[in-house]
mmCIF file as Biopython writes it, N, C-alpha, C and O atoms, coordinates in Angstrom:
data_model
#
loop_
_atom_site.group_PDB
_atom_site.id
_atom_site.type_symbol
_atom_site.label_atom_id
_atom_site.label_alt_id
_atom_site.label_comp_id
_atom_site.label_asym_id
_atom_site.label_entity_id
_atom_site.label_seq_id
_atom_site.pdbx_PDB_ins_code
_atom_site.Cartn_x
_atom_site.Cartn_y
_atom_site.Cartn_z
_atom_site.occupancy
_atom_site.B_iso_or_equiv
_atom_site.auth_seq_id
_atom_site.auth_asym_id
_atom_site.pdbx_PDB_model_num
ATOM 1   N N  . MET A ? 1  ? 147.468 151.257 -22.940 1.0 0.0 1  A 1 
ATOM 2   C CA . MET A ? 1  ? 146.792 150.082 -22.393 1.0 0.0 1  A 1 
ATOM 3   C C  . MET A ? 1  ? 145.669 150.520 -21.458 1.0 0.0 1  A 1 
ATOM 4   O O  . MET A ? 1  ? 145.884 151.335 -20.561 1.0 0.0 1  A 1 
ATOM 5   N N  . CYS A ? 2  ? 144.495 149.987 -21.665 1.0 0.0 2  A 1 
ATOM 6   C CA . CYS A ? 2  ? 143.355 150.351 -20.835 1.0 0.0 2  A 1 
ATOM 7   C C  . CYS A ? 2  ? 143.334 149.507 -19.565 1.0 0.0 2  A 1 
ATOM 8   O O  . CYS A ? 2  ? 143.707 148.334 -19.580 1.0 0.0 2  A 1 
ATOM 9   N N  . SER A ? 3  ? 142.905 150.104 -18.492 1.0 0.0 3  A 1 
ATOM 10  C CA . SER A ? 3  ? 142.773 149.360 -17.243 1.0 0.0 3  A 1 
ATOM 11  C C  . SER A ? 3  ? 141.422 148.655 -17.210 1.0 0.0 3  A 1 
ATOM 12  O O  . SER A ? 3  ? 140.490 149.032 -17.921 1.0 0.0 3  A 1 
ATOM 13  N N  . ASN A ? 4  ? 141.335 147.635 -16.377 1.0 0.0 4  A 1 
ATOM 14  C CA . ASN A ? 4  ? 140.060 146.944 -16.197 1.0 0.0 4  A 1 
ATOM 15  C C  . ASN A ? 4  ? 138.989 147.898 -15.701 1.0 0.0 4  A 1 
ATOM 16  O O  . ASN A ? 4  ? 137.816 147.773 -16.054 1.0 0.0 4  A 1 
ATOM 17  N N  . THR A ? 5  ? 139.406 148.860 -14.875 1.0 0.0 5  A 1 
ATOM 18  C CA . THR A ? 5  ? 138.453 149.817 -14.315 1.0 0.0 5  A 1 
ATOM 19  C C  . THR A ? 5  ? 137.768 150.609 -15.421 1.0 0.0 5  A 1 
ATOM 20  O O  . THR A ? 5  ? 136.562 150.850 -15.366 1.0 0.0 5  A 1 
ATOM 21  N N  . ALA A ? 6  ? 138.539 151.009 -16.418 1.0 0.0 6  A 1 
ATOM 22  C CA . ALA A ? 6  ? 137.961 151.766 -17.533 1.0 0.0 6  A 1 
ATOM 23  C C  . ALA A ? 6  ? 136.913 150.931 -18.262 1.0 0.0 6  A 1 
ATOM 24  O O  . ALA A ? 6  ? 135.841 151.429 -18.605 1.0 0.0 6  A 1 
ATOM 25  N N  . TYR A ? 7  ? 137.229 149.664 -18.495 1.0 0.0 7  A 1 
ATOM 26  C CA . TYR A ? 7  ? 136.256 148.778 -19.141 1.0 0.0 7  A 1 
ATOM 27  C C  . TYR A ? 7  ? 135.011 148.622 -18.283 1.0 0.0 7  A 1 
ATOM 28  O O  . TYR A ? 7  ? 133.888 148.670 -18.786 1.0 0.0 7  A 1 
ATOM 29  N N  . GLN A ? 8  ? 135.221 148.432 -16.971 1.0 0.0 8  A 1 
ATOM 30  C CA . GLN A ? 8  ? 134.076 148.238 -16.076 1.0 0.0 8  A 1 
ATOM 31  C C  . GLN A ? 8  ? 133.208 149.484 -16.026 1.0 0.0 8  A 1 
ATOM 32  O O  . GLN A ? 8  ? 131.981 149.382 -16.030 1.0 0.0 8  A 1 
ATOM 33  N N  . ASN A ? 9  ? 133.829 150.661 -15.979 1.0 0.0 9  A 1 
ATOM 34  C CA . ASN A ? 9  ? 133.057 151.902 -15.949 1.0 0.0 9  A 1 
ATOM 35  C C  . ASN A ? 9  ? 132.228 152.043 -17.215 1.0 0.0 9  A 1 
ATOM 36  O O  . ASN A ? 9  ? 131.064 152.437 -17.160 1.0 0.0 9  A 1 
ATOM 37  N N  . THR A ? 10 ? 132.827 151.721 -18.354 1.0 0.0 10 A 1 
ATOM 38  C CA . THR A ? 10 ? 132.110 151.789 -19.628 1.0 0.0 10 A 1 
ATOM 39  C C  . THR A ? 10 ? 130.949 150.801 -19.633 1.0 0.0 10 A 1 
ATOM 40  O O  . THR A ? 10 ? 129.835 151.148 -20.024 1.0 0.0 10 A 1 
ATOM 41  N N  . ALA A ? 11 ? 131.207 149.582 -19.203 1.0 0.0 11 A 1 
ATOM 42  C CA . ALA A ? 11 ? 130.165 148.558 -19.177 1.0 0.0 11 A 1 
ATOM 43  C C  . ALA A ? 11 ? 129.028 148.968 -18.248 1.0 0.0 11 A 1 
ATOM 44  O O  . ALA A ? 11 ? 127.858 148.749 -18.559 1.0 0.0 11 A 1 
ATOM 45  N N  . GLN A ? 12 ? 129.372 149.565 -17.106 1.0 0.0 12 A 1 
ATOM 46  C CA . GLN A ? 12 ? 128.329 150.000 -16.177 1.0 0.0 12 A 1 
ATOM 47  C C  . GLN A ? 12 ? 127.508 151.137 -16.767 1.0 0.0 12 A 1 
ATOM 48  O O  . GLN A ? 12 ? 126.296 151.202 -16.558 1.0 0.0 12 A 1 
ATOM 49  N N  . ARG A ? 13 ? 128.163 152.037 -17.508 1.0 0.0 13 A 1 
ATOM 50  C CA . ARG A ? 13 ? 127.422 153.120 -18.178 1.0 0.0 13 A 1 
ATOM 51  C C  . ARG A ? 13 ? 126.455 152.551 -19.201 1.0 0.0 13 A 1 
ATOM 52  O O  . ARG A ? 13 ? 125.318 153.011 -19.310 1.0 0.0 13 A 1 
ATOM 53  N N  . ILE A ? 14 ? 126.904 151.548 -19.954 1.0 0.0 14 A 1 
ATOM 54  C CA . ILE A ? 14 ? 126.033 150.907 -20.948 1.0 0.0 14 A 1 
ATOM 55  C C  . ILE A ? 14 ? 124.840 150.258 -20.244 1.0 0.0 14 A 1 
ATOM 56  O O  . ILE A ? 14 ? 123.702 150.390 -20.695 1.0 0.0 14 A 1 
ATOM 57  N N  . LEU A ? 15 ? 125.103 149.556 -19.137 1.0 0.0 15 A 1 
ATOM 58  C CA . LEU A ? 15 ? 124.010 148.940 -18.380 1.0 0.0 15 A 1 
ATOM 59  C C  . LEU A ? 15 ? 123.016 149.990 -17.907 1.0 0.0 15 A 1 
ATOM 60  O O  . LEU A ? 15 ? 121.805 149.786 -17.990 1.0 0.0 15 A 1 
ATOM 61  N N  . GLN A ? 16 ? 123.528 151.118 -17.407 1.0 0.0 16 A 1 
ATOM 62  C CA . GLN A ? 16 ? 122.641 152.172 -16.907 1.0 0.0 16 A 1 
ATOM 63  C C  . GLN A ? 16 ? 121.796 152.756 -18.031 1.0 0.0 16 A 1 
ATOM 64  O O  . GLN A ? 16 ? 120.617 153.052 -17.835 1.0 0.0 16 A 1 
ATOM 65  N N  . LYS A ? 17 ? 122.398 152.924 -19.217 1.0 0.0 17 A 1 
ATOM 66  C CA . LYS A ? 17 ? 121.637 153.431 -20.369 1.0 0.0 17 A 1 
ATOM 67  C C  . LYS A ? 17 ? 120.542 152.452 -20.764 1.0 0.0 17 A 1 
ATOM 68  O O  . LYS A ? 17 ? 119.416 152.854 -21.056 1.0 0.0 17 A 1 
ATOM 69  N N  . ARG A ? 18 ? 120.878 151.157 -20.773 1.0 0.0 18 A 1 
ATOM 70  C CA . ARG A ? 18 ? 119.888 150.146 -21.132 1.0 0.0 18 A 1 
ATOM 71  C C  . ARG A ? 18 ? 118.759 150.111 -20.120 1.0 0.0 18 A 1 
ATOM 72  O O  . ARG A ? 18 ? 117.593 149.957 -20.484 1.0 0.0 18 A 1 
ATOM 73  N N  . LEU A ? 19 ? 119.107 150.255 -18.841 1.0 0.0 19 A 1 
ATOM 74  C CA . LEU A ? 19 ? 118.096 150.285 -17.789 1.0 0.0 19 A 1 
ATOM 75  C C  . LEU A ? 19 ? 117.190 151.501 -17.979 1.0 0.0 19 A 1 
ATOM 76  O O  . LEU A ? 19 ? 115.967 151.390 -17.891 1.0 0.0 19 A 1 
ATOM 77  N N  . ALA A ? 20 ? 117.792 152.652 -18.237 1.0 0.0 20 A 1 
ATOM 78  C CA . ALA A ? 20 ? 117.029 153.893 -18.404 1.0 0.0 20 A 1 
ATOM 79  C C  . ALA A ? 20 ? 116.103 153.819 -19.618 1.0 0.0 20 A 1 
ATOM 80  O O  . ALA A ? 20 ? 115.000 154.365 -19.596 1.0 0.0 20 A 1 
ATOM 81  N N  . SER A ? 21 ? 116.555 153.142 -20.676 1.0 0.0 21 A 1 
ATOM 82  C CA . SER A ? 21 ? 115.755 153.063 -21.900 1.0 0.0 21 A 1 
ATOM 83  C C  . SER A ? 21 ? 114.699 151.964 -21.825 1.0 0.0 21 A 1 
ATOM 84  O O  . SER A ? 21 ? 113.854 151.848 -22.713 1.0 0.0 21 A 1 
ATOM 85  N N  . GLY A ? 22 ? 114.748 151.159 -20.765 1.0 0.0 22 A 1 
ATOM 86  C CA . GLY A ? 22 ? 113.768 150.090 -20.612 1.0 0.0 22 A 1 
ATOM 87  C C  . GLY A ? 22 ? 114.151 148.815 -21.333 1.0 0.0 22 A 1 
ATOM 88  O O  . GLY A ? 22 ? 113.361 147.873 -21.409 1.0 0.0 22 A 1 
ATOM 89  N N  . GLU A ? 23 ? 115.373 148.786 -21.865 1.0 0.0 23 A 1 
ATOM 90  C CA . GLU A ? 23 ? 115.823 147.599 -22.591 1.0 0.0 23 A 1 
ATOM 91  C C  . GLU A ? 23 ? 116.005 146.403 -21.652 1.0 0.0 23 A 1 
ATOM 92  O O  . GLU A ? 23 ? 115.739 145.259 -22.020 1.0 0.0 23 A 1 
ATOM 93  N N  . ILE A ? 24 ? 116.465 146.696 -20.428 1.0 0.0 24 A 1 
ATOM 94  C CA . ILE A ? 24 ? 116.570 145.666 -19.393 1.0 0.0 24 A 1 
ATOM 95  C C  . ILE A ? 24 ? 115.834 146.167 -18.150 1.0 0.0 24 A 1 
ATOM 96  O O  . ILE A ? 24 ? 115.657 147.371 -17.969 1.0 0.0 24 A 1 
ATOM 97  N N  . ASP A ? 25 ? 115.406 145.231 -17.294 1.0 0.0 25 A 1 
ATOM 98  C CA . ASP A ? 25 ? 114.742 145.661 -16.065 1.0 0.0 25 A 1 
ATOM 99  C C  . ASP A ? 25 ? 115.739 145.670 -14.904 1.0 0.0 25 A 1 
ATOM 100 O O  . ASP A ? 25 ? 116.902 145.303 -15.068 1.0 0.0 25 A 1 
ATOM 101 N N  . VAL A ? 26 ? 115.270 146.090 -13.741 1.0 0.0 26 A 1 
ATOM 102 C CA . VAL A ? 26 ? 116.174 146.283 -12.598 1.0 0.0 26 A 1 
ATOM 103 C C  . VAL A ? 26 ? 116.841 144.969 -12.187 1.0 0.0 26 A 1 
ATOM 104 O O  . VAL A ? 26 ? 118.025 144.951 -11.849 1.0 0.0 26 A 1 
ATOM 105 N N  . GLN A ? 27 ? 116.085 143.878 -12.216 1.0 0.0 27 A 1 
ATOM 106 C CA . GLN A ? 27 ? 116.665 142.588 -11.833 1.0 0.0 27 A 1 
ATOM 107 C C  . GLN A ? 27 ? 117.781 142.186 -12.789 1.0 0.0 27 A 1 
ATOM 108 O O  . GLN A ? 27 ? 118.836 141.724 -12.355 1.0 0.0 27 A 1 
ATOM 109 N N  . GLU A ? 28 ? 117.553 142.358 -14.084 1.0 0.0 28 A 1 
ATOM 110 C CA . GLU A ? 28 ? 118.593 142.059 -15.068 1.0 0.0 28 A 1 
ATOM 111 C C  . GLU A ? 28 ? 119.810 142.948 -14.854 1.0 0.0 28 A 1 
ATOM 112 O O  . GLU A ? 28 ? 120.950 142.491 -14.924 1.0 0.0 28 A 1 
ATOM 113 N N  . TYR A ? 29 ? 119.549 144.226 -14.593 1.0 0.0 29 A 1 
ATOM 114 C CA . TYR A ? 29 ? 120.633 145.181 -14.360 1.0 0.0 29 A 1 
ATOM 115 C C  . TYR A ? 29 ? 121.495 144.742 -13.184 1.0 0.0 29 A 1 
ATOM 116 O O  . TYR A ? 29 ? 122.722 144.738 -13.277 1.0 0.0 29 A 1 
ATOM 117 N N  . LYS A ? 30 ? 120.848 144.370 -12.068 1.0 0.0 30 A 1 
ATOM 118 C CA . LYS A ? 30 ? 121.592 143.948 -10.877 1.0 0.0 30 A 1 
ATOM 119 C C  . LYS A ? 30 ? 122.379 142.670 -11.147 1.0 0.0 30 A 1 
ATOM 120 O O  . LYS A ? 30 ? 123.527 142.541 -10.722 1.0 0.0 30 A 1 
ATOM 121 N N  . ALA A ? 31 ? 121.760 141.725 -11.856 1.0 0.0 31 A 1 
ATOM 122 C CA . ALA A ? 31 ? 122.437 140.469 -12.159 1.0 0.0 31 A 1 
ATOM 123 C C  . ALA A ? 31 ? 123.667 140.708 -13.034 1.0 0.0 31 A 1 
ATOM 124 O O  . ALA A ? 31 ? 124.742 140.167 -12.775 1.0 0.0 31 A 1 
ATOM 125 N N  . LEU A ? 32 ? 123.493 141.523 -14.071 1.0 0.0 32 A 1 
ATOM 126 C CA . LEU A ? 32 ? 124.613 141.810 -14.970 1.0 0.0 32 A 1 
ATOM 127 C C  . LEU A ? 32 ? 125.714 142.578 -14.250 1.0 0.0 32 A 1 
ATOM 128 O O  . LEU A ? 32 ? 126.898 142.339 -14.487 1.0 0.0 32 A 1 
ATOM 129 N N  . ARG A ? 33 ? 125.328 143.495 -13.374 1.0 0.0 33 A 1 
ATOM 130 C CA . ARG A ? 33 ? 126.310 144.268 -12.618 1.0 0.0 33 A 1 
ATOM 131 C C  . ARG A ? 33 ? 127.088 143.356 -11.666 1.0 0.0 33 A 1 
ATOM 132 O O  . ARG A ? 33 ? 128.296 143.523 -11.494 1.0 0.0 33 A 1 
ATOM 133 N N  . ASP A ? 34 ? 126.398 142.395 -11.050 1.0 0.0 34 A 1 
ATOM 134 C CA . ASP A ? 34 ? 127.074 141.444 -10.164 1.0 0.0 34 A 1 
ATOM 135 C C  . ASP A ? 34 ? 128.082 140.604 -10.933 1.0 0.0 34 A 1 
ATOM 136 O O  . ASP A ? 34 ? 129.189 140.357 -10.454 1.0 0.0 34 A 1 
ATOM 137 N N  . VAL A ? 35 ? 127.694 140.165 -12.127 1.0 0.0 35 A 1 
ATOM 138 C CA . VAL A ? 35 ? 128.609 139.394 -12.972 1.0 0.0 35 A 1 
ATOM 139 C C  . VAL A ? 35 ? 129.836 140.237 -13.311 1.0 0.0 35 A 1 
ATOM 140 O O  . VAL A ? 35 ? 130.968 139.759 -13.251 1.0 0.0 35 A 1 
ATOM 141 N N  . LEU A ? 36 ? 129.598 141.477 -13.661 1.0 0.0 36 A 1 
ATOM 142 C CA . LEU A ? 36 ? 130.683 142.394 -14.005 1.0 0.0 36 A 1 
ATOM 143 C C  . LEU A ? 36 ? 131.637 142.571 -12.825 1.0 0.0 36 A 1 
ATOM 144 O O  . LEU A ? 36 ? 132.855 142.532 -12.999 1.0 0.0 36 A 1 
ATOM 145 N N  . ASP A ? 37 ? 131.087 142.763 -11.629 1.0 0.0 37 A 1 
ATOM 146 C CA . ASP A ? 37 ? 131.905 142.972 -10.438 1.0 0.0 37 A 1 
ATOM 147 C C  . ASP A ? 37 ? 132.707 141.726 -10.071 1.0 0.0 37 A 1 
ATOM 148 O O  . ASP A ? 37 ? 133.853 141.833 -9.633  1.0 0.0 37 A 1 
ATOM 149 N N  . SER A ? 38 ? 132.113 140.546 -10.247 1.0 0.0 38 A 1 
ATOM 150 C CA . SER A ? 38 ? 132.779 139.321 -9.823  1.0 0.0 38 A 1 
ATOM 151 C C  . SER A ? 38 ? 133.706 138.762 -10.892 1.0 0.0 38 A 1 
ATOM 152 O O  . SER A ? 38 ? 134.523 137.886 -10.607 1.0 0.0 38 A 1 
ATOM 153 N N  . ASN A ? 39 ? 133.588 139.257 -12.114 1.0 0.0 39 A 1 
ATOM 154 C CA . ASN A ? 39 ? 134.356 138.705 -13.226 1.0 0.0 39 A 1 
ATOM 155 C C  . ASN A ? 39 ? 134.869 139.829 -14.116 1.0 0.0 39 A 1 
ATOM 156 O O  . ASN A ? 39 ? 134.401 139.996 -15.242 1.0 0.0 39 A 1 
ATOM 157 N N  . PRO A ? 40 ? 135.846 140.612 -13.607 1.0 0.0 40 A 1 
ATOM 158 C CA . PRO A ? 40 ? 136.318 141.751 -14.388 1.0 0.0 40 A 1 
ATOM 159 C C  . PRO A ? 40 ? 136.933 141.320 -15.716 1.0 0.0 40 A 1 
ATOM 160 O O  . PRO A ? 40 ? 137.543 140.256 -15.819 1.0 0.0 40 A 1 
ATOM 161 N N  . ILE A ? 41 ? 136.764 142.155 -16.714 1.0 0.0 41 A 1 
ATOM 162 C CA . ILE A ? 41 ? 137.313 141.884 -18.037 1.0 0.0 41 A 1 
ATOM 163 C C  . ILE A ? 41 ? 138.829 141.781 -17.927 1.0 0.0 41 A 1 
ATOM 164 O O  . ILE A ? 41 ? 139.468 142.613 -17.284 1.0 0.0 41 A 1 
ATOM 165 N N  . GLY A ? 42 ? 139.398 140.763 -18.553 1.0 0.0 42 A 1 
ATOM 166 C CA . GLY A ? 42 ? 140.843 140.588 -18.538 1.0 0.0 42 A 1 
ATOM 167 C C  . GLY A ? 42 ? 141.324 139.676 -17.427 1.0 0.0 42 A 1 
ATOM 168 O O  . GLY A ? 42 ? 142.493 139.290 -17.413 1.0 0.0 42 A 1 
ATOM 169 N N  . LYS A ? 43 ? 140.449 139.322 -16.495 1.0 0.0 43 A 1 
ATOM 170 C CA . LYS A ? 43 ? 140.844 138.434 -15.403 1.0 0.0 43 A 1 
ATOM 171 C C  . LYS A ? 43 ? 140.109 137.101 -15.483 1.0 0.0 43 A 1 
ATOM 172 O O  . LYS A ? 43 ? 140.081 136.343 -14.514 1.0 0.0 43 A 1 
ATOM 173 N N  . ARG A ? 44 ? 139.520 136.820 -16.627 1.0 0.0 44 A 1 
ATOM 174 C CA . ARG A ? 44 ? 138.765 135.583 -16.784 1.0 0.0 44 A 1 
ATOM 175 C C  . ARG A ? 44 ? 139.706 134.389 -16.850 1.0 0.0 44 A 1 
ATOM 176 O O  . ARG A ? 44 ? 140.838 134.491 -17.322 1.0 0.0 44 A 1 
ATOM 177 N N  . ASP A ? 45 ? 139.214 133.257 -16.366 1.0 0.0 45 A 1 
ATOM 178 C CA . ASP A ? 45 ? 139.965 132.012 -16.517 1.0 0.0 45 A 1 
ATOM 179 C C  . ASP A ? 45 ? 139.935 131.617 -17.975 1.0 0.0 45 A 1 
ATOM 180 O O  . ASP A ? 45 ? 138.899 131.697 -18.635 1.0 0.0 45 A 1 
ATOM 181 N N  . LYS A ? 46 ? 141.071 131.194 -18.463 1.0 0.0 46 A 1 
ATOM 182 C CA . LYS A ? 46 ? 141.147 130.825 -19.883 1.0 0.0 46 A 1 
ATOM 183 C C  . LYS A ? 46 ? 140.906 129.340 -20.050 1.0 0.0 46 A 1 
ATOM 184 O O  . LYS A ? 46 ? 140.929 128.833 -21.172 1.0 0.0 46 A 1 
#
């Protein structure tokens, strides 16, 4: 069973790669990271 932390670390790595490649800009990166931090995978309201 994977922990939420593992998912979050993976998601953050993907965000960083997208930022580095220019796919998203810094504002998008920060917004997506904030969403990730405030709404961890597996803890969403159903």
